N, CA, C and O atoms as a Maestro MAE file, in Angstrom:
{
 s_m_m2io_version
 :::
 2.0.0
}

f_m_ct {
 s_m_title
 :::
 protein
 m_atom[284] {
  # First column is atom index #
  i_m_mmod_type
  r_m_x_coord
  r_m_y_coord
  r_m_z_coord
  i_m_residue_number
  s_m_chain_name
  s_m_pdb_residue_name
  s_m_pdb_atom_name
  i_m_atomic_number
  :::
  1 25 -0.906 98.486 -62.430 1 A "UNK " " N  " 7
  2 3 -1.662 98.793 -63.628 1 A "UNK " " CA " 6
  3 2 -2.019 100.275 -63.656 1 A "UNK " " C  " 6
  4 15 -1.927 100.923 -64.699 1 A "UNK " " O  " 8
  5 25 -2.422 100.802 -62.518 2 A "UNK " " N  " 7
  6 3 -2.778 102.219 -62.448 2 A "UNK " " CA " 6
  7 2 -1.558 103.099 -62.710 2 A "UNK " " C  " 6
  8 15 -1.656 104.119 -63.393 2 A "UNK " " O  " 8
  9 25 -0.425 102.704 -62.172 3 A "UNK " " N  " 7
  10 3 0.802 103.473 -62.395 3 A "UNK " " CA " 6
  11 2 1.189 103.473 -63.869 3 A "UNK " " C  " 6
  12 15 1.676 104.481 -64.380 3 A "UNK " " O  " 8
  13 25 0.978 102.355 -64.557 4 A "UNK " " N  " 7
  14 3 1.312 102.318 -65.989 4 A "UNK " " CA " 6
  15 2 0.355 103.189 -66.789 4 A "UNK " " C  " 6
  16 15 0.769 103.829 -67.756 4 A "UNK " " O  " 8
  17 25 -0.913 103.225 -66.407 5 A "UNK " " N  " 7
  18 3 -1.857 104.100 -67.101 5 A "UNK " " CA " 6
  19 2 -1.507 105.570 -66.904 5 A "UNK " " C  " 6
  20 15 -1.559 106.361 -67.846 5 A "UNK " " O  " 8
  21 25 -1.151 105.929 -65.679 6 A "UNK " " N  " 7
  22 3 -0.755 107.319 -65.416 6 A "UNK " " CA " 6
  23 2 0.512 107.657 -66.190 6 A "UNK " " C  " 6
  24 15 0.608 108.726 -66.792 6 A "UNK " " O  " 8
  25 25 1.472 106.759 -66.176 7 A "UNK " " N  " 7
  26 3 2.722 106.997 -66.900 7 A "UNK " " CA " 6
  27 2 2.529 107.091 -68.398 7 A "UNK " " C  " 6
  28 15 3.136 107.943 -69.048 7 A "UNK " " O  " 8
  29 25 1.692 106.227 -68.957 8 A "UNK " " N  " 7
  30 3 1.478 106.269 -70.399 8 A "UNK " " CA " 6
  31 2 0.662 107.494 -70.820 8 A "UNK " " C  " 6
  32 15 0.871 108.025 -71.911 8 A "UNK " " O  " 8
  33 25 -0.261 107.946 -69.972 9 A "UNK " " N  " 7
  34 3 -0.991 109.183 -70.274 9 A "UNK " " CA " 6
  35 2 -0.039 110.374 -70.228 9 A "UNK " " C  " 6
  36 15 -0.107 111.258 -71.082 9 A "UNK " " O  " 8
  37 25 0.844 110.400 -69.236 10 A "UNK " " N  " 7
  38 3 1.842 111.480 -69.170 10 A "UNK " " CA " 6
  39 2 2.801 111.435 -70.358 10 A "UNK " " C  " 6
  40 15 3.162 112.477 -70.905 10 A "UNK " " O  " 8
  41 25 3.210 110.241 -70.754 11 A "UNK " " N  " 7
  42 3 4.099 110.108 -71.913 11 A "UNK " " CA " 6
  43 2 3.393 110.544 -73.192 11 A "UNK " " C  " 6
  44 15 4.003 111.181 -74.051 11 A "UNK " " O  " 8
  45 25 2.118 110.206 -73.322 12 A "UNK " " N  " 7
  46 3 1.354 110.636 -74.500 12 A "UNK " " CA " 6
  47 2 1.224 112.150 -74.538 12 A "UNK " " C  " 6
  48 15 1.366 112.771 -75.591 12 A "UNK " " O  " 8
  49 25 0.955 112.735 -73.384 13 A "UNK " " N  " 7
  50 3 0.894 114.192 -73.305 13 A "UNK " " CA " 6
  51 2 2.217 114.841 -73.660 13 A "UNK " " C  " 6
  52 15 2.248 115.884 -74.313 13 A "UNK " " O  " 8
  53 25 3.316 114.223 -73.229 14 A "UNK " " N  " 7
  54 3 4.641 114.755 -73.558 14 A "UNK " " CA " 6
  55 2 4.920 114.646 -75.055 14 A "UNK " " C  " 6
  56 15 5.496 115.562 -75.642 14 A "UNK " " O  " 8
  57 25 4.523 113.548 -75.673 15 A "UNK " " N  " 7
  58 3 4.719 113.386 -77.118 15 A "UNK " " CA " 6
  59 2 3.943 114.457 -77.877 15 A "UNK " " C  " 6
  60 15 4.474 115.083 -78.795 15 A "UNK " " O  " 8
  61 25 2.690 114.664 -77.493 16 A "UNK " " N  " 7
  62 3 1.863 115.667 -78.176 16 A "UNK " " CA " 6
  63 2 2.422 117.067 -77.955 16 A "UNK " " C  " 6
  64 15 2.467 117.869 -78.888 16 A "UNK " " O  " 8
  65 25 2.847 117.367 -76.735 17 A "UNK " " N  " 7
  66 3 3.409 118.687 -76.446 17 A "UNK " " CA " 6
  67 2 4.710 118.925 -77.202 17 A "UNK " " C  " 6
  68 15 4.932 120.021 -77.718 17 A "UNK " " O  " 8
  69 25 5.565 117.920 -77.274 18 A "UNK " " N  " 7
  70 3 6.837 118.072 -77.993 18 A "UNK " " CA " 6
  71 2 6.594 118.274 -79.479 18 A "UNK " " C  " 6
  72 15 7.241 119.111 -80.109 18 A "UNK " " O  " 8
  73 25 5.670 117.516 -80.038 19 A "UNK " " N  " 7
  74 3 5.367 117.690 -81.465 19 A "UNK " " CA " 6
  75 2 4.783 119.073 -81.715 19 A "UNK " " C  " 6
  76 15 5.142 119.736 -82.688 19 A "UNK " " O  " 8
  77 25 3.890 119.506 -80.842 20 A "UNK " " N  " 7
  78 3 3.239 120.803 -81.055 20 A "UNK " " CA " 6
  79 2 4.206 121.968 -80.892 20 A "UNK " " C  " 6
  80 15 4.289 122.832 -81.766 20 A "UNK " " O  " 8
  81 25 4.934 121.999 -79.784 21 A "UNK " " N  " 7
  82 3 5.762 123.159 -79.484 21 A "UNK " " CA " 6
  83 2 7.145 123.092 -80.123 21 A "UNK " " C  " 6
  84 15 7.628 124.096 -80.646 21 A "UNK " " O  " 8
  85 25 7.784 121.934 -80.091 22 A "UNK " " N  " 7
  86 3 9.160 121.849 -80.576 22 A "UNK " " CA " 6
  87 2 9.232 121.542 -82.064 22 A "UNK " " C  " 6
  88 15 9.883 122.262 -82.821 22 A "UNK " " O  " 8
  89 25 8.568 120.476 -82.481 23 A "UNK " " N  " 7
  90 3 8.688 120.056 -83.878 23 A "UNK " " CA " 6
  91 2 7.964 121.035 -84.798 23 A "UNK " " C  " 6
  92 15 8.565 121.577 -85.725 23 A "UNK " " O  " 8
  93 25 6.681 121.260 -84.544 24 A "UNK " " N  " 7
  94 3 5.917 122.160 -85.423 24 A "UNK " " CA " 6
  95 2 6.243 123.622 -85.177 24 A "UNK " " C  " 6
  96 15 6.150 124.434 -86.097 24 A "UNK " " O  " 8
  97 25 6.617 123.970 -83.971 25 A "UNK " " N  " 7
  98 3 6.924 125.356 -83.666 25 A "UNK " " CA " 6
  99 2 8.355 125.729 -84.016 25 A "UNK " " C  " 6
  100 15 8.590 126.548 -84.905 25 A "UNK " " O  " 8
  101 25 9.309 125.130 -83.318 26 A "UNK " " N  " 7
  102 3 10.704 125.524 -83.449 26 A "UNK " " CA " 6
  103 2 11.354 124.969 -84.711 26 A "UNK " " C  " 6
  104 15 11.913 125.726 -85.506 26 A "UNK " " O  " 8
  105 25 11.285 123.664 -84.899 27 A "UNK " " N  " 7
  106 3 11.992 123.052 -86.028 27 A "UNK " " CA " 6
  107 2 11.389 123.435 -87.380 27 A "UNK " " C  " 6
  108 15 12.126 123.689 -88.332 27 A "UNK " " O  " 8
  109 25 10.078 123.477 -87.473 28 A "UNK " " N  " 7
  110 3 9.441 123.799 -88.748 28 A "UNK " " CA " 6
  111 2 9.761 125.217 -89.190 28 A "UNK " " C  " 6
  112 15 9.848 125.486 -90.388 28 A "UNK " " O  " 8
  113 25 9.937 126.132 -88.235 29 A "UNK " " N  " 7
  114 3 10.309 127.497 -88.591 29 A "UNK " " CA " 6
  115 2 11.776 127.604 -88.994 29 A "UNK " " C  " 6
  116 15 12.120 128.394 -89.874 29 A "UNK " " O  " 8
  117 25 12.630 126.827 -88.368 30 A "UNK " " N  " 7
  118 3 14.071 126.920 -88.617 30 A "UNK " " CA " 6
  119 2 14.511 126.108 -89.845 30 A "UNK " " C  " 6
  120 15 15.385 126.538 -90.597 30 A "UNK " " O  " 8
  121 25 13.909 124.953 -90.039 31 A "UNK " " N  " 7
  122 3 14.322 124.058 -91.126 31 A "UNK " " CA " 6
  123 2 13.113 123.854 -92.027 31 A "UNK " " C  " 6
  124 15 12.194 123.109 -91.686 31 A "UNK " " O  " 8
  125 25 13.117 124.506 -93.154 32 A "UNK " " N  " 7
  126 3 11.930 124.459 -94.017 32 A "UNK " " CA " 6
  127 2 12.032 123.413 -95.130 32 A "UNK " " C  " 6
  128 15 11.027 123.127 -95.781 32 A "UNK " " O  " 8
  129 25 13.192 122.843 -95.364 33 A "UNK " " N  " 7
  130 3 13.324 121.889 -96.465 33 A "UNK " " CA " 6
  131 2 12.914 120.468 -96.110 33 A "UNK " " C  " 6
  132 15 12.917 119.598 -96.981 33 A "UNK " " O  " 8
  133 25 12.562 120.207 -94.856 34 A "UNK " " N  " 7
  134 3 12.110 118.886 -94.430 34 A "UNK " " CA " 6
  135 2 10.638 118.932 -94.046 34 A "UNK " " C  " 6
  136 15 10.120 119.967 -93.629 34 A "UNK " " O  " 8
  137 25 9.979 117.793 -94.195 35 A "UNK " " N  " 7
  138 3 8.602 117.657 -93.746 35 A "UNK " " CA " 6
  139 2 8.615 116.890 -92.432 35 A "UNK " " C  " 6
  140 15 9.109 115.764 -92.369 35 A "UNK " " O  " 8
  141 25 8.081 117.490 -91.404 36 A "UNK " " N  " 7
  142 3 8.065 116.876 -90.081 36 A "UNK " " CA " 6
  143 2 6.701 116.259 -89.804 36 A "UNK " " C  " 6
  144 15 5.729 116.524 -90.511 36 A "UNK " " O  " 8
  145 25 6.644 115.432 -88.764 37 A "UNK " " N  " 7
  146 3 5.371 114.841 -88.386 37 A "UNK " " CA " 6
  147 2 4.465 115.929 -87.814 37 A "UNK " " C  " 6
  148 15 4.935 116.946 -87.304 37 A "UNK " " O  " 8
  149 25 3.177 115.694 -87.908 38 A "UNK " " N  " 7
  150 3 2.222 116.670 -87.423 38 A "UNK " " CA " 6
  151 2 1.491 116.173 -86.192 38 A "UNK " " C  " 6
  152 15 1.773 115.094 -85.670 38 A "UNK " " O  " 8
  153 25 0.552 116.980 -85.743 39 A "UNK " " N  " 7
  154 3 -0.227 116.608 -84.575 39 A "UNK " " CA " 6
  155 2 -1.135 115.416 -84.850 39 A "UNK " " C  " 6
  156 15 -1.470 114.669 -83.932 39 A "UNK " " O  " 8
  157 25 -1.533 115.232 -86.102 40 A "UNK " " N  " 7
  158 3 -2.359 114.079 -86.439 40 A "UNK " " CA " 6
  159 2 -1.663 112.768 -86.133 40 A "UNK " " C  " 6
  160 15 -2.272 111.838 -85.605 40 A "UNK " " O  " 8
  161 25 -0.394 112.701 -86.464 41 A "UNK " " N  " 7
  162 3 0.375 111.491 -86.160 41 A "UNK " " CA " 6
  163 2 0.572 111.326 -84.656 41 A "UNK " " C  " 6
  164 15 0.541 110.206 -84.148 41 A "UNK " " O  " 8
  165 25 0.773 112.429 -83.945 42 A "UNK " " N  " 7
  166 3 0.942 112.356 -82.492 42 A "UNK " " CA " 6
  167 2 -0.347 111.891 -81.832 42 A "UNK " " C  " 6
  168 15 -0.316 111.102 -80.888 42 A "UNK " " O  " 8
  169 25 -1.484 112.380 -82.328 43 A "UNK " " N  " 7
  170 3 -2.772 111.927 -81.783 43 A "UNK " " CA " 6
  171 2 -3.039 110.467 -82.136 43 A "UNK " " C  " 6
  172 15 -3.772 109.786 -81.418 43 A "UNK " " O  " 8
  173 25 -2.472 109.989 -83.199 44 A "UNK " " N  " 7
  174 3 -2.608 108.574 -83.563 44 A "UNK " " CA " 6
  175 2 -1.755 107.688 -82.661 44 A "UNK " " C  " 6
  176 15 -2.170 106.585 -82.307 44 A "UNK " " O  " 8
  177 25 -0.585 108.155 -82.293 45 A "UNK " " N  " 7
  178 3 0.340 107.371 -81.479 45 A "UNK " " CA " 6
  179 2 -0.100 107.328 -80.009 45 A "UNK " " C  " 6
  180 15 0.157 106.340 -79.323 45 A "UNK " " O  " 8
  181 25 -0.752 108.372 -79.525 46 A "UNK " " N  " 7
  182 3 -1.103 108.471 -78.100 46 A "UNK " " CA " 6
  183 2 -1.954 107.296 -77.607 46 A "UNK " " C  " 6
  184 15 -1.586 106.688 -76.602 46 A "UNK " " O  " 8
  185 25 -3.075 106.938 -78.257 47 A "UNK " " N  " 7
  186 3 -3.832 105.795 -77.741 47 A "UNK " " CA " 6
  187 2 -3.092 104.463 -77.871 47 A "UNK " " C  " 6
  188 15 -3.285 103.560 -77.057 47 A "UNK " " O  " 8
  189 25 -2.254 104.345 -78.885 48 A "UNK " " N  " 7
  190 3 -1.446 103.129 -79.029 48 A "UNK " " CA " 6
  191 2 -0.471 103.016 -77.862 48 A "UNK " " C  " 6
  192 15 -0.281 101.935 -77.305 48 A "UNK " " O  " 8
  193 25 0.143 104.135 -77.498 49 A "UNK " " N  " 7
  194 3 1.080 104.165 -76.374 49 A "UNK " " CA " 6
  195 2 0.377 103.806 -75.072 49 A "UNK " " C  " 6
  196 15 0.920 103.052 -74.264 49 A "UNK " " O  " 8
  197 25 -0.805 104.329 -74.862 50 A "UNK " " N  " 7
  198 3 -1.572 104.018 -73.650 50 A "UNK " " CA " 6
  199 2 -1.969 102.539 -73.629 50 A "UNK " " C  " 6
  200 15 -1.848 101.877 -72.599 50 A "UNK " " O  " 8
  201 25 -2.434 102.033 -74.751 51 A "UNK " " N  " 7
  202 3 -2.846 100.629 -74.815 51 A "UNK " " CA " 6
  203 2 -1.701 99.665 -74.613 51 A "UNK " " C  " 6
  204 15 -1.834 98.685 -73.880 51 A "UNK " " O  " 8
  205 25 -0.574 99.932 -75.254 52 A "UNK " " N  " 7
  206 3 0.593 99.048 -75.098 52 A "UNK " " CA " 6
  207 2 1.127 99.115 -73.670 52 A "UNK " " C  " 6
  208 15 1.547 98.097 -73.118 52 A "UNK " " O  " 8
  209 25 1.115 100.300 -73.070 53 A "UNK " " N  " 7
  210 3 1.559 100.426 -71.683 53 A "UNK " " CA " 6
  211 2 0.683 99.640 -70.732 53 A "UNK " " C  " 6
  212 15 1.188 98.970 -69.832 53 A "UNK " " O  " 8
  213 25 -0.627 99.713 -70.922 54 A "UNK " " N  " 7
  214 3 -1.552 98.965 -70.069 54 A "UNK " " CA " 6
  215 2 -1.408 97.463 -70.297 54 A "UNK " " C  " 6
  216 15 -1.452 96.681 -69.347 54 A "UNK " " O  " 8
  217 25 -1.239 97.066 -71.540 55 A "UNK " " N  " 7
  218 3 -1.087 95.643 -71.850 55 A "UNK " " CA " 6
  219 2 0.185 95.069 -71.240 55 A "UNK " " C  " 6
  220 15 0.156 93.983 -70.661 55 A "UNK " " O  " 8
  221 25 1.293 95.779 -71.361 56 A "UNK " " N  " 7
  222 3 2.545 95.288 -70.776 56 A "UNK " " CA " 6
  223 2 2.473 95.216 -69.259 56 A "UNK " " C  " 6
  224 15 3.009 94.287 -68.654 56 A "UNK " " O  " 8
  225 25 1.815 96.190 -68.642 57 A "UNK " " N  " 7
  226 3 1.670 96.161 -67.184 57 A "UNK " " CA " 6
  227 2 0.797 94.993 -66.750 57 A "UNK " " C  " 6
  228 15 1.095 94.328 -65.758 57 A "UNK " " O  " 8
  229 25 -0.275 94.742 -67.485 58 A "UNK " " N  " 7
  230 3 -1.160 93.631 -67.140 58 A "UNK " " CA " 6
  231 2 -0.447 92.288 -67.310 58 A "UNK " " C  " 6
  232 15 -0.583 91.401 -66.468 58 A "UNK " " O  " 8
  233 25 0.305 92.139 -68.386 59 A "UNK " " N  " 7
  234 3 1.031 90.886 -68.605 59 A "UNK " " CA " 6
  235 2 2.106 90.650 -67.551 59 A "UNK " " C  " 6
  236 15 2.242 89.540 -67.036 59 A "UNK " " O  " 8
  237 25 2.864 91.685 -67.230 60 A "UNK " " N  " 7
  238 3 3.924 91.504 -66.231 60 A "UNK " " CA " 6
  239 2 3.331 91.266 -64.845 60 A "UNK " " C  " 6
  240 15 3.879 90.479 -64.073 60 A "UNK " " O  " 8
  241 25 2.229 91.924 -64.516 61 A "UNK " " N  " 7
  242 3 1.574 91.675 -63.224 61 A "UNK " " CA " 6
  243 2 1.016 90.263 -63.175 61 A "UNK " " C  " 6
  244 15 1.079 89.608 -62.134 61 A "UNK " " O  " 8
  245 25 0.478 89.792 -64.275 62 A "UNK " " N  " 7
  246 3 -0.067 88.442 -64.328 62 A "UNK " " CA " 6
  247 2 1.029 87.393 -64.117 62 A "UNK " " C  " 6
  248 15 0.844 86.439 -63.361 62 A "UNK " " O  " 8
  249 25 2.152 87.572 -64.778 63 A "UNK " " N  " 7
  250 3 3.269 86.628 -64.617 63 A "UNK " " CA " 6
  251 2 3.791 86.669 -63.186 63 A "UNK " " C  " 6
  252 15 4.054 85.619 -62.599 63 A "UNK " " O  " 8
  253 25 3.943 87.855 -62.619 64 A "UNK " " N  " 7
  254 3 4.464 87.962 -61.255 64 A "UNK " " CA " 6
  255 2 3.512 87.355 -60.239 64 A "UNK " " C  " 6
  256 15 3.951 86.696 -59.297 64 A "UNK " " O  " 8
  257 25 2.227 87.566 -60.416 65 A "UNK " " N  " 7
  258 3 1.255 87.010 -59.474 65 A "UNK " " CA " 6
  259 2 1.197 85.492 -59.579 65 A "UNK " " C  " 6
  260 15 1.094 84.802 -58.565 65 A "UNK " " O  " 8
  261 25 1.262 84.973 -60.793 66 A "UNK " " N  " 7
  262 3 1.254 83.506 -60.970 66 A "UNK " " CA " 6
  263 2 2.477 82.871 -60.325 66 A "UNK " " C  " 6
  264 15 2.360 81.838 -59.664 66 A "UNK " " O  " 8
  265 25 3.642 83.468 -60.506 67 A "UNK " " N  " 7
  266 3 4.849 82.914 -59.897 67 A "UNK " " CA " 6
  267 2 4.809 82.994 -58.382 67 A "UNK " " C  " 6
  268 15 5.271 82.085 -57.693 67 A "UNK " " O  " 8
  269 25 4.258 84.079 -57.867 68 A "UNK " " N  " 7
  270 3 4.180 84.244 -56.412 68 A "UNK " " CA " 6
  271 2 3.205 83.238 -55.819 68 A "UNK " " C  " 6
  272 15 3.478 82.677 -54.758 68 A "UNK " " O  " 8
  273 25 2.087 82.998 -56.471 69 A "UNK " " N  " 7
  274 3 1.092 82.095 -55.926 69 A "UNK " " CA " 6
  275 2 1.509 80.638 -56.035 69 A "UNK " " C  " 6
  276 15 1.064 79.819 -55.230 69 A "UNK " " O  " 8
  277 25 2.348 80.287 -57.002 70 A "UNK " " N  " 7
  278 3 2.822 78.906 -57.139 70 A "UNK " " CA " 6
  279 2 3.887 78.570 -56.092 70 A "UNK " " C  " 6
  280 15 3.992 77.420 -55.666 70 A "UNK " " O  " 8
  281 25 4.658 79.540 -55.684 71 A "UNK " " N  " 7
  282 3 5.772 79.287 -54.768 71 A "UNK " " CA " 6
  283 2 5.359 79.127 -53.344 71 A "UNK " " C  " 6
  284 15 6.204 78.911 -52.476 71 A "UNK " " O  " 8
  :::
 }
 m_bond[283] {
  # First column is bond index #
  i_m_from
  i_m_to
  i_m_order
  :::
  1 1 2 1
  2 2 3 1
  3 3 4 2
  4 3 5 1
  5 5 6 1
  6 6 7 1
  7 7 8 2
  8 7 9 1
  9 9 10 1
  10 10 11 1
  11 11 12 2
  12 11 13 1
  13 13 14 1
  14 14 15 1
  15 15 16 2
  16 15 17 1
  17 17 18 1
  18 18 19 1
  19 19 20 2
  20 19 21 1
  21 21 22 1
  22 22 23 1
  23 23 24 2
  24 23 25 1
  25 25 26 1
  26 26 27 1
  27 27 28 2
  28 27 29 1
  29 29 30 1
  30 30 31 1
  31 31 32 2
  32 31 33 1
  33 33 34 1
  34 34 35 1
  35 35 36 2
  36 35 37 1
  37 37 38 1
  38 38 39 1
  39 39 40 2
  40 39 41 1
  41 41 42 1
  42 42 43 1
  43 43 44 2
  44 43 45 1
  45 45 46 1
  46 46 47 1
  47 47 48 2
  48 47 49 1
  49 49 50 1
  50 50 51 1
  51 51 52 2
  52 51 53 1
  53 53 54 1
  54 54 55 1
  55 55 56 2
  56 55 57 1
  57 57 58 1
  58 58 59 1
  59 59 60 2
  60 59 61 1
  61 61 62 1
  62 62 63 1
  63 63 64 2
  64 63 65 1
  65 65 66 1
  66 66 67 1
  67 67 68 2
  68 67 69 1
  69 69 70 1
  70 70 71 1
  71 71 72 2
  72 71 73 1
  73 73 74 1
  74 74 75 1
  75 75 76 2
  76 75 77 1
  77 77 78 1
  78 78 79 1
  79 79 80 2
  80 79 81 1
  81 81 82 1
  82 82 83 1
  83 83 84 2
  84 83 85 1
  85 85 86 1
  86 86 87 1
  87 87 88 2
  88 87 89 1
  89 89 90 1
  90 90 91 1
  91 91 92 2
  92 91 93 1
  93 93 94 1
  94 94 95 1
  95 95 96 2
  96 95 97 1
  97 97 98 1
  98 98 99 1
  99 99 100 2
  100 99 101 1
  101 101 102 1
  102 102 103 1
  103 103 104 2
  104 103 105 1
  105 105 106 1
  106 106 107 1
  107 107 108 2
  108 107 109 1
  109 109 110 1
  110 110 111 1
  111 111 112 2
  112 111 113 1
  113 113 114 1
  114 114 115 1
  115 115 116 2
  116 115 117 1
  117 117 118 1
  118 118 119 1
  119 119 120 2
  120 119 121 1
  121 121 122 1
  122 122 123 1
  123 123 124 2
  124 123 125 1
  125 125 126 1
  126 126 127 1
  127 127 128 2
  128 127 129 1
  129 129 130 1
  130 130 131 1
  131 131 132 2
  132 131 133 1
  133 133 134 1
  134 134 135 1
  135 135 136 2
  136 135 137 1
  137 137 138 1
  138 138 139 1
  139 139 140 2
  140 139 141 1
  141 141 142 1
  142 142 143 1
  143 143 144 2
  144 143 145 1
  145 145 146 1
  146 146 147 1
  147 147 148 2
  148 147 149 1
  149 149 150 1
  150 150 151 1
  151 151 152 2
  152 151 153 1
  153 153 154 1
  154 154 155 1
  155 155 156 2
  156 155 157 1
  157 157 158 1
  158 158 159 1
  159 159 160 2
  160 159 161 1
  161 161 162 1
  162 162 163 1
  163 163 164 2
  164 163 165 1
  165 165 166 1
  166 166 167 1
  167 167 168 2
  168 167 169 1
  169 169 170 1
  170 170 171 1
  171 171 172 2
  172 171 173 1
  173 173 174 1
  174 174 175 1
  175 175 176 2
  176 175 177 1
  177 177 178 1
  178 178 179 1
  179 179 180 2
  180 179 181 1
  181 181 182 1
  182 182 183 1
  183 183 184 2
  184 183 185 1
  185 185 186 1
  186 186 187 1
  187 187 188 2
  188 187 189 1
  189 189 190 1
  190 190 191 1
  191 191 192 2
  192 191 193 1
  193 193 194 1
  194 194 195 1
  195 195 196 2
  196 195 197 1
  197 197 198 1
  198 198 199 1
  199 199 200 2
  200 199 201 1
  201 201 202 1
  202 202 203 1
  203 203 204 2
  204 203 205 1
  205 205 206 1
  206 206 207 1
  207 207 208 2
  208 207 209 1
  209 209 210 1
  210 210 211 1
  211 211 212 2
  212 211 213 1
  213 213 214 1
  214 214 215 1
  215 215 216 2
  216 215 217 1
  217 217 218 1
  218 218 219 1
  219 219 220 2
  220 219 221 1
  221 221 222 1
  222 222 223 1
  223 223 224 2
  224 223 225 1
  225 225 226 1
  226 226 227 1
  227 227 228 2
  228 227 229 1
  229 229 230 1
  230 230 231 1
  231 231 232 2
  232 231 233 1
  233 233 234 1
  234 234 235 1
  235 235 236 2
  236 235 237 1
  237 237 238 1
  238 238 239 1
  239 239 240 2
  240 239 241 1
  241 241 242 1
  242 242 243 1
  243 243 244 2
  244 243 245 1
  245 245 246 1
  246 246 247 1
  247 247 248 2
  248 247 249 1
  249 249 250 1
  250 250 251 1
  251 251 252 2
  252 251 253 1
  253 253 254 1
  254 254 255 1
  255 255 256 2
  256 255 257 1
  257 257 258 1
  258 258 259 1
  259 259 260 2
  260 259 261 1
  261 261 262 1
  262 262 263 1
  263 263 264 2
  264 263 265 1
  265 265 266 1
  266 266 267 1
  267 267 268 2
  268 267 269 1
  269 269 270 1
  270 270 271 1
  271 271 272 2
  272 271 273 1
  273 273 274 1
  274 274 275 1
  275 275 276 2
  276 275 277 1
  277 277 278 1
  278 278 279 1
  279 279 280 2
  280 279 281 1
  281 281 282 1
  282 282 283 1
  283 283 284 2
  :::
 }
}
């Protein structure tokens, strides 16, 4: 569970950094005829990513522990 939280926090940080530096910085300057996502959307996705990562880790750990204890 702790590893999934660390991984999802790192992934959220990577999403925010990519949107900030690459999408809003590089792509927005080079391609002006498209509207790209902003930091607001990245900040919206980050807690969802962390929550889903923690939920999936908890569910998979629960299933694995139940199977191990039954056997």
